[in-house]
C-alpha positions, 0 to 999 in steps of 0.5 A, spaced: 332 441 421 328 443 427 327 451 429 331 449 435 337 447 432 336 452 427 336 458 432 342 456 435 346 459 429 342 466 430 347 469 435 354 470 435 359 475 438 361 481 435 366 486 438 364 484 445 357 484 444 352 478 442 348 480 436 342 477 433 340 475 426 334 472 422 333 469 416 340 466 415 342 460 410 345 454 413 347 448 409 347 441 412 351 436 409 353 429 412 351 430 419 354 437 420 351 444 419 355 449 415 354 457 416 356 460 409 353 467 410 357 473 411 357 477 418 360 483 421 365 478 423 367 475 417 366 475 409 362 469 408 363 463 403 362 467 397 368 471 398 373 466 401 375 462 395 381 466 394 383 464 401 382 457 400 387 451 399 385 447 392 383 441 397 379 446 401 375 449 395 374 442 393 371 440 399 367 446 399 364 445 392 362 438 394 358 441 400 355 446 396 353 440 391 350 435 396 348 439 402 341 441 404 340 448 404 335 451 410 333 458 411 328 460 417 328 453 419 325 451 412 328 447 407 329 450 400 326 448 394 330 446 388 330 453 385 332 456 391 337 452 392 340 453 385 340 460 387 343 460 393 349 455 390 350 460 384 350 466 389 356 462 393 360 460 387 359 467 384 357 463 378 354 469 374 359 474 377 361 479 371 355 478 367 350 484 367 343 483 370 338 481 365 333 486 368 338 492 367 337 493 360 334 500 357 331 502 351 337 505 347 332 511 344 327 511 339 326 507 333 330 509 327 328 507 320 333 504 316 329 504 309 323 508 311 317 505 310 320 498 310 326 497 315 328 499 322 335 500 324 337 494 329 333 489 326 333 482 322 327 481 318 327 475 313 325 475 306 322 468 303 319 466 296 318 460 292 324 457 288 326 461 281 321 467 283 327 472 283 329 473 290 336 474 288 335 480 283 330 483 289 336 482 293 341 485 288 336 491 288 336 492 295 343 492 296 344 497 291 340 501 295 344 501 301 350 503 297 348 508 292 346 515 295 339 517 293 337 510 290 330 508 292 329 500 293 324 498 288 324 505 285 319 506 291 321 507 298 325 513 301 333 512 300 336 509 306 336 513 313 344 513 315 349 518 318 355 520 315 359 515 320 354 509 318 354 511 310 362 509 311 361 502 314 361 497 309 355 492 307 357 485 306 353 480 301 353 472 302 351 469 295 350 462 297 348 459 291 348 463 284 354 462 280 359 468 281 359 471 274 351 471 274 351 475 281 357 479 278 353 481 272 346 482 276 350 487 281 353 491 275 346 491 272 343 495 278 348 501 277 354 499 282 361 499 280 366 494 281 373 495 283 377 489 282 383 492 285 380 494 291 383 495 298 383 491 302 379 486 297 375 487 291 368 491 292 362 494 289 361 502 290 357 507 288 360 510 281 359 517 284 362 516 291 367 521 293 370 516 298 366 517 304 360 512 301 359 504 303 363 499 300 360 492 298 364 486 299 361 480 296 362 473 299 361 467 294 360 461 298 361 456 292 368 459 290 369 458 298 368 451 298 360 450 298 354 453 301 355 449 307 361 453 309 356 458 312 352 453 316 352 457 323 349 451 327 356 448 326 361 451 332 367 451 327 363 455 322 361 460 326 368 461 329 370 462 322 365 467 320 366 471 327 374 471 325 372 473 318 368 479 320 372 482 325 378 481 321 374 485 315 372 490 321 379 492 322 381 494 315 374 497 313 370 498 319 365 494 322 359 492 317 353 496 317 349 490 314 350 483 313 345 480 307 345 472 306 342 470 300 340 462 300 339 459 307 335 454 304 342 452 300 346 453 306 342 448 310 341 443 304 334 444 306 334 441 313 329 445 316 330 442 323 336 446 324 333 452 321 331 456 327 337 454 330 341 457 324 337 464 325 338 464 332 346 463 331 345 469 325 343 474 330 348 472 335 353 473 330 351 480 328 351 482 335 358 479 337 361 483 331 357 489 332 353 489 325 346 492 327 342 490 321 341 483 317 337 480 312 337 472 310 333 469 305 330 463 304 325 458 300 317 458 302 314 452 302 310 449 296 304 448 300 303 454 305 307 460 302 311 460 309 319 460 310 321 453 309 314 450 310 315 449 317 313 452 324 321 451 326 322 457 321 318 462 326 325 463 329 324 470 332 325 474 325 324 482 326 318 481 320 317 477 314 318 479 307 315 475 302 316 475 294 312 471 290 308 470 284 300 472 283 299 465 280 300 458 283 306 457 278 312 461 277 314 463 270 318 468 267 311 472 265 308 472 271 306 478 276 311 478 282 308 481 288 312 484 295 309 484 302 311 484 309 308 482 315 312 486 321 313 485 328 311 490 333 311 497 330 315 496 323 311 498 317 306 493 314 306 492 306 300 488 303 301 484 297 303 489 292 305 488 284 313 488 282 314 490 275 320 490 271 321 497 267 324 498 260 330 500 263 331 493 267 329 495 274 325 492 279 319 497 281 314 496 286 307 498 283 302 500 289 297 503 284 296 496 281 297 499 274 301 493 272 296 488 274 292 488 267 298 488 263 301 482 267 294 478 266 295 479 258 302 475 259 299 468 260 304 462 261 305 458 255 304 450 256 311 449 256 311 454 262 306 450 266 310 443 264 316 447 267 313 449 273 310 442 275 317 439 274 320 445 278 315 443 283 317 436 283 324 437 284 323 442 289 319 438 294 324 432 293 329 437 295 326 439 301 324 432 303 317 432 302 312 428 299 310 429 292 303 427 292 298 430 286 295 435 291 302 438 293 305 438 286 298 441 283 295 446 288 288 446 289 281 449 286 282 450 278 289 450 279 289 443 281 284 441 275 289 444 270 295 441 273 293 434 274 291 434 267 298 436 264 301 432 269 298 426 266 300 428 259 307 429 262 306 422 264 304 419 258 310 423 254 315 420 259 317 426 263 314 424 270 313 417 273 307 416 279 308 411 284 303 409 289 304 411 296 299 410 302 292 412 299 295 416 293 300 417 288 307 420 289 311 423 283 318 423 280 322 426 274 324 421 269 331 422 267 332 423 260 336 417 258 331 413 262 325 416 258 
């Protein structure tokens, strides 16, 4: 469109006078020039939709979809055209501007020194290290007034209104009876006749404290019944949590123990699951969340893939001080925070005589733990678990992946050869190396 044609639309009559405008929008479609802008003498296309017949509205949408957009005699770029089209169609009307958000105030600690309100960190660790027991201790600290997580961190920082809100724990893979016993062992009390549902509570609760509701996915149909990447599953849990909010108040915190089981080790959907989890929390007004998952067998990262780095508000890791996980190995807890959240270096976790997990920043437990060396059976069990975990995660079970590196590799490779001789494992050539698999007892 040349400037002469464009400027033909610069002037118009208004209340007996000739008015002039600049930088107005024109749309050219099938040889006809359309003037959609608002002017003092008309409302413009964006505000005329309610006045159009269905046929006229369809014709106008066609012009917007197919026409060429001009401003100041220059053809607009695709992005500018999309902007003008969306403005006329009022596509985003009613949505708040992306630039309108304001900080709600200073960051508030939830568990001082560890966790902030309105954040969703993630806990990871190798299989069988005891993440679920750690989760039980954490959950008890959220419910029992004055209780310290790992007998170390300050009690939760909550208002009376927040204290009254329920906590929800989703148990994806532990047997229901085992999880129940683990929660009771923390000092929680169980009300089997609870209203509206059975729940756990602080034994000294005066009626104003949090109720802990536990969902056992195995009893509800299987771990994948919390796979939020599926629309019907997401909708179901949005419904369930909103229903709980009606009868018990909106939960303060939602903990999901076992994302690896929920996704059946499919790491390609891991980042999307976390994104949907955050969306679910916002949708149902739950400010705090914590999912747990398995770390990779090679590098210690959650799910062993870049796709796991999906925007978590910090990574918590619970692992062992040895390349194998055995009942006597010293556990360690550490955090990698985001922005201003507290950072905790690898710190020993011990089991007290009363059965409680305790953080031991002094390192006093380190020497005691070094005396508890794994037995030969522990080492064989570790190697079997490594092969099983790598296989379940659809990763190759090459010798180095199973045995680790350095001194651990030398020791474990020798044990693996003895296990092959004893018929416990089998190796098969793959590429330039060998992969290992477990031998079923009946076929040994």
